[in-house]
N, C-alpha and C positions, 0 to 999 in steps of 0.2 A: 591549463597551458599559460605560460608566462606572457606578462604582456597586458592581463586583465584589465580591463574600464575599471574594476574596482580595487586594484592595486595588486601591487608583483608579490609573492611569496617569498617571506624571508629564508634564506639558507640557514638551516638547522647543522650545528656541529654533528661530527658522525656518532660521537656518544650518545647523543639522543635517541638513534635507532635502538641501543640497547636496553635504554630506559623503555621506551615504547613497547618493545616485546613483554618485558619484566610487567607491565602494565596489564598487556593482552593476558597473558597467563593467569596474572590475579585474578582479572575478571571474569576469565573462565572458570578457575577454579570455585568461584564465588557461585556459579550457577544452582549447584546442589548444596550451598549452606544456606541460602536462604536470608531474610533480614531478623534483627535482633529481636529478641521478646518482645510484646507490647510497642513495636514500631508501625505495625500493619496499618495501614489508612482502611478506614471505611470503605466497601466493594461499593461500585455504584448504586446498586439496587438497595444501599442504605445510605445514600448520601443526597441530602437535600438540594445539593448543588447540583445535581443531574435533572431535576425535576422543572418541566417547562413552566413559566410565571404566566398567570392571566391574560398577559400581553402579546402571546406568542402570535395569536392571529392576524392582529394589527402589524406585525412587525414585517419589515421587507425582508428581503432574502439576503442573507450573511450579516442580518443585524445581530451585534453583539448583544445579549440579553444579561450576563451575568459574567464575573471574571475573578481570578484569584491567583496568586503567586503560588507555585509548588516548586518542588525541587526535584529535579530527576537522578537516576542513579540506574547504572550498568546492572542487570538483575536484580534488582531493587534493592541491592547491597552494596556497590561501589558508586557512592556520590561523585556526582560530575560538578566541573566549577561553571557552572552556565547559570543565565538566569533564564526562568522558564514561567510559564502561567496558563492556565487554564482556562477556555473563554466557552462558554454555553451560547450556540449561536443559532439564529434561526434558518432552516432549509426546506426541502420540499422531498416528501416521498414520492415513491413511484405512481401514487394514483393522483399526485396533483396537490395533497393537501399538507399544510402546514405542521413541521415537526421541529423538535429541537436537538441538537446533537453537541459533543462538545469536541474541541480542538486543542493540541497541545502547541502553544509558540515558544521556539527557544531562541535564544539568543547567545550567540558565542560570547568567550572572555575578551577583554580588552575596552578601550575606550569606545564610546557610543560615536557610530557615524552612521552615514547613510549606509541603507543594506538592501541588496537585493532579495528577492524572497524564492525559496522552494518550498512546494507541498510536496512532501513525502508520505507516500502510501505504503504502510508498512502490510504485509500477508495476516491479516488478522484472522480470515478463514475460520470462522469459530462463532456459536450460538448464545453463550453466555454472556450477561453483562460486564463480568467479571474480567474477560478477555479483551475488553475494549484498551486501544492504544493508550489513552490517557491515563489509565489506572496502571497498566502495566508499565510503564514508563515512570512511575512514581518513586520516590525514596521509600525503600519497607515494602513495595508491593511482593507479593509470593510470586514464585516463578510460576506459573499457571499457562503460561503463553509463552513459554522461552525463544519460541521462532522470534514473537516481535520484540521481545527485550534484546535478543541477539542483533537485531535489526539497528538497534540503536549504535550500533559500531558504523554503519553507513551512514545514518544520521549524522554521526558525528565528522565522518568526512567531509559532508556537506557544510557543517559548521566551522570546520578548518579552515574554509576556503574565505570565510568573514562573511558568510549569508545566513540570514536569517530563516529558520525553516517551520513550516506549522504541519503537523502530524494531524490529521481528521480522525473522529471516532465513524468512517463514512459506511459502517453498516448502521448506524442509526440506534436509538433506544429500543428497538425491537430486534437488534442483532440480526437483521435481515441479509445473511449471508449467500452472496451470488447474486444480489439483486442489483443487477449493473446501471439502470436509469438512476436510483435513488443515490447508490454510490458516488457517479458522476457528479450528482447536483450537490451533493454533501461536499464534494472535494472544492469544487467551485465558490459554494458559499463560504467553506473555511477559509479560503484564499480572501474572500471580501471581508470577510470579519478579520483576519490578520491584519489587512491593509487598513481597516478602519480602527483598527487596536493600536491603543497609543500610550504603554505605559510612560515613567519617567526613562528618557534617554533612549528608546528604542525609536528609530526613524524609517521606515521602509519606504525603497524608492519603487517604481512603478513596474521594471521588468520581474517577471513572474517565470518559472520555469516547473515543471513536474517530472515526477520520479517513482516509480515503484516495481516492484516486480511479482510474479504469481498472483496469488488474490490482490496484491496492490496493483498489480500492472491490470488488473480489469477494473477496479475503479479508476486508476489514470487514464487508461484509454478510453473508457466510456468518458470520462471529462473533457480529454480533447476533443472525441466526436460531439458532444453537448456545448460544447464553448460557446462556438460561433453564435449561438441561438439564445441560450441560455444566460449566458453570462459575456455578450460581448465587449463590455467594457475593462475585462482583464488583458493587460497587456503581455499575452504570451508568447515567451521568447523562443520555448523549446519543450517538447516533451520527451521522455526517457523512459522505454516499458520493455520488461525481461518476462520470457516465459508466459505470455498474454494467452489465457483463458478464451478464443473466440468463440467457440461453439460449446454451452455447458452440457447438450445433449451427448454429442459425439465424446466427450470427454465421460460423460456417466458412462458410455457404453465401453470404453478404453479400460477404465479402473473398475469395473464391476468382477467381483471375486479374488479383486489382488490385494496387494498390501496396502493400497490407498483408497479403499472400496469405501471408507466411511465418510469420504468428500462425497460420494454420489448420497447418500441418505441426508447428511449434512445439507448439501446444497438443496436439495429437494424441501426440506424442512423450511429452509433459508427463503427460500422463494414464496413458499406457501404464508410467510410474514407479510410478504412485499404484493401478491397476487391474493386476493381472495377467494377467488374461482378456483386455484390450486387446493388450497386448503379445504374448500367444498370438498372436491375431487378425492384428497386424500381420507376424508371421513369417511368415504364409500367405499374404499380399495383396499383399504390396509386392512391386513388380519389383526387378531388379537396380539401375535407378536410383533407385527409391524407398527402398531399404536404403544407398546410397549419400548420399541428401540426407539421410536420419533421422539416419544418423552425424554427416555435417555439422552440422546446426543441432543435434545433440545436446548442442554444447560451446559454442554461442555466446550472445552478449549481445543485448539488446533491438535495438540499432541494424543490428547486423549481420543480425539474422534478418529485418529488414525489405528492407535493401538486398540482401541473396545472392540473397532468393527473392522481390521484387518480379515482380509480373505471371506467375508461375507458375501454372499448373494443377494443383493440389495432387493433384485426385483422378486425374490423370495418370501418378500414382506409384504406383497399384495396377491389380490385374488385374479389378476390377471398378468398375463405371459409377460407383455412389454409395457410397462406403465405408461413409458415416455411416448409412445404413438398413440396415445388417446388425445382425441382431439383438444382438450382444454390443455394437456401439457406441451402439446404441438404449439398451442396458441403463446402460452407463455414464454417457451424457450426460443420462439422466433422474436418475440418482443424483447428477449435478455441476449439477443446475440450480435455482437458487433458487426460492422460493415452498415448500418442503417443511413448513417450519417457522414457527411464530408468533416473529418475533423481539422482542427486547426493545425497548422504545421509550424515548422518541422517537426518531423519524428526521428528519433534514433529507437530502434526495436533490434532486440536481440534474442536469438531462442536456440535452443538445444537441439540438431537434427535429430537422436535419439531420445529426446525426451519422454517420458516414460509416462507422462499425465495426458499432455497435450499433444495431438497429431500436428505433425511439421506439416503437413498439406493445409492445414485449417490458417494457420500464421501466413504461409505462403499464399492462400488464395484471399489473406485480408489486405495483405501490403499489394498484390498486385491492383486488388479493388482501389485502395487509396492511389497509387499510381496513375491509375486509368483518371482519376478526379483530380488529378496535378498537384497532390501534396508532394512536397518534399520530404522524403522518405529516405533515410540511410538504414538500409537492413543488413545484419549481421548474422549469419547461420553459423553456430558454432559443431565442429564435429565429435569431439573428445570430451565435452561435458552431458552430464542429465540434467534433469528439471534441478534437483537437490545442488547440485554442484556448482549450477550457472551463476545462482545467485551471488556466489564469490568471485568464480573466475570472470565473470562478466562487469562485474561491478565498475572497476576502475577506467574501463572503456569508456562507459556511461558517464560517471564522474569526468572524465576528461571532455567529452562532447557538451556536457551541459557547461563546462567552463568557456569552451569556445564560444558558445550562444552568448552568455554574458559578456563577453568580450567582443561581441559585434562582429564576429566571422562569419561568412556565408556557411550556410549548414551542406554538407555533403549529400549528393543524391544520386544514389545506384540504382534508381530504378528502369533504369536502360538493359541492365544486365539480371534483374529480377533479384538483386541482394549480392551479397558477397558471402562466399563460404569458406572459412577457414578452419583449421584446427583449432586455434583458439584464439580469441582477442585479447587473452591475456599476454600472448607473444607480440604484441605490438610494441616498439620502444617507448611510443606515448605514453602507452598504458603502465608499462614497466616505471617509468618516470613518475607517473601520478602515483603509482602504491606507495613506491618508495619515500615520497613526499608525504604522503598519510601518516606512514608508521614514523616517520621521523618527528611530525607535528603533533601526534596522538597525545603524548604525556600533558600538554597544556590544558587539557581541557579535563584533567582529574586532579 
C-alpha cells in the first residue's frame, strides 16, 4: 500500500509494463533451457560449505557458522541484479539436537538503506539435498525443482518493495519433508541468522514478516506457532500463509491413489527422517516393493515425486491395510499437526475452498482454534481457485497485506464471521494495484 513506513513506491512509466512482460516471457522460456555447459555449481552433497563445523554443538540457535556471496538466477539461467549470500547457521531438529542448515539472504538493488526483513518459505516438498532452495536459486543450478525456481518471482515481489528477504532450507540437511517442528525452528533461526548477518552495506531493521504457500506454508505456520516460545526476541509484525497443510494424515488419505499420491509416500519418508520411531516402523511394515519405492522417492525433487508416483496406492506398499492408524504413526502425525500452540499474530491465511490436496475443513478448524485463542486472523476463502492456481491468484493480496503490516496499519480481523469467502482475492482493487505495480517494477531486478 502507499505511504509505507519504509518509503513510497515510485511510479513507473507505462512502457515499463511491456518490458516487464517481456522479461517474464524470457524467464519462462528459459525453464527448459538449463544453464550453460560447465556453469552448474556443485550440489550440496558435494559442497563443503554445507558441512557443519566442529563448533556446531556449542553455537547458539541462529548463529552464523559460515557465509559466502552467491549469484541468484531465475530458473538457474536468467541472472538477477541482486546481492545475495548463503549463510550456514545453527538450528534445532525435531529431537532437540543441534543441526546446521543454509539460508539465502537477498538484498534488492539500489543504495544501502535500513530494510525490514521477510522470511519467505518456498514449497520445497522434496527429499534430495539437490532440491534445497539455497541450491535451486543459484545461477547455473539445474531445473530439478522448478516449483522453487518459479517462486523466485514471488520473492522478487518482496524485493521490489525494498525489503530484504531470507529463504531458509527449512527441511534441514536430511531433507525431512513434512517435519513441521523442525521446519518452524529452522525458519526462526534463519531469521535470527539473517538479523545478525552484516555484510557490507546491508542493514536490517527490527520488523520481520513471514510468508509461504503449500509446503512453504507448513514451515511458515509452524514458525508462527513456535515463535512465542522458541524465538520470542523476533519482532514479528505478521505472517501470511496460503494452502496450509494442517493435518498430514488427512492429506494423505485425500491424495492416495490420485495424481498427487507421491506426496503421501514422500511425506512418510520425510517424517521418518525426523522421527526415529517412524523409521523403525517402516522397516517392519514395508513390502519389498515398498522399500524400493521409499528408496527411489528418497532422493527426488518435487516434480518427479508427483510424476513418478501418480495414481499409486501407497498403502499397498505395506503389510497393513492402513499404516497411518498404527499407534506409532498416529503419535507422529499428532505431534506434527498444526494447532498445538497459540501462534504469534497477526495472521493472513488464504485457502481455496475446492483445494484438491488440503481439506478445507481442516483449515476452517485451525482458524477457528486460533480465533478462540484471541489471535488476530484475516482468513480468506477463495471459491474459484484450486491448490495449484491459488499460489498465483492469492499472492498479491498476501503481498498487499504484508505491506500494510510494515506500514504499521492495524491488521484486519474477520474471526467474528469465520473468515471471508469470495470468488477470488485477485478481484480486490487493492490486489490489482499491487499486481500492476509488481509487473511495472520487475525489470529493475534483471
